N, C-alpha and C positions, 0 to 999 in steps of 0.2 A: 705681643700686644705692645704697642709703640710705647702708649701712654707709659706703662712701665717701665721699659727700658730708658726713656724719657729721663723719668724721677732719677733712677738708674744716675746715670749719669751725672743729673745734674747735681748729687748726692755724688759723687768722686772728684777726685783729689784735680781734676784735669775738666773744668765744667763748661768749657768751651765746645768739647764735643757732643753735648745735648743738641749743638747746633748742624748738626751730619742728619738730624733726625726733620727739619724746619725743609716745609716749601720756601720760594725766595721771596713769595707774597706772604708768608706768616702774620698772621694777624691773632693779638693774644691782650686779655684781660686778665689782671692776676688783683685781687682786692685783698689788700690788707688792713689788720686794723692803722695803718698810719696812711693808707689811702689805697687810690687804685693805679696803679701801673698798664699803660697800654702803648700798644704799637701797632706800625703796620708795615714790619717787613723784618726780615729776618737781619739786617744790621739791626732793627729797632730792636731788637731783644738779646744780641751782642751788644753793646749797650748796656742795657739793663742787667747782664749776668756781672759786666764790669763792674756794677758798681753793689753789687752784693757783697754782704758781709762775709767774709770767712770762720764761719763757725764750723764746728763738729755737728754737723746738722744730717737727719737722714728721714725720708717720707715713708715711714711706714703706712704699708698699704694693706687693708686688713678686708675691701670688696672690690671689686672689678664686677664691671660688666660689660659687652660688647654691642650690639645694635648694627648692621651694617656698618655704616662708615664712621661712628659715634663709640667712642671708647670711653668710658665714664672709671674714675676711683674716688675710693672712700678711704680716709685713715687720718693718722696722728702724724704731727711732725714732732720728732723726736733733740733735742741740743745737748750734746753730752751729757747723754742718760737722761735728761730729766722731759716729761711732753710738757710742751708749751702748746698742743690748742691742737686743732682738727682740720683737715681741709676736706673740700668736695671737690674737686675736677673733670674735666671733660674737655673733650678734642674731637675735630672732627680730620677724618685721614682720608688723604689722596688716595687718586687709584695707582699712584708711584709709590702708596707705602707711607709717606712722608706729613707731618702733621701740619694739619693747612692753617687748622684754628682752635686756640687754646681760649679755656675762661678757669678760673681759678677760685676757689673762695678760701679765706684761711677766718678761721676764728680761736680766741683762746680761752672762750667764755661757753662754749656749747659745743656739745656730744651729741650727734644721730645713734650712735652705738659708742658700747662701751670696747674699752681698749680690753684684751686680753691678755 
């Protein structure tokens, strides 16, 4: 699952490695409480990564699914051992096995499922 690999790389010590999983014309929307982040290219996403705060953050995936070229995951963001909220993310995977489009929603106030 490409989306799992992407999140593992984003959580690692070198999040720029996530760029290896993106098509050049990658499009994205990341909806956060502070506002939406969008882009129309791999370069736009590289700029987004460069602007992220370096924190001890893990995306704990508790549900996932694949339907043809669409992958979805649901889980919790854990920072320094504390759950800060939940996310629902989806990606369209290209025939090359790379992420072509990505959409993610994060909320600190609502959970679809309980964290185990």
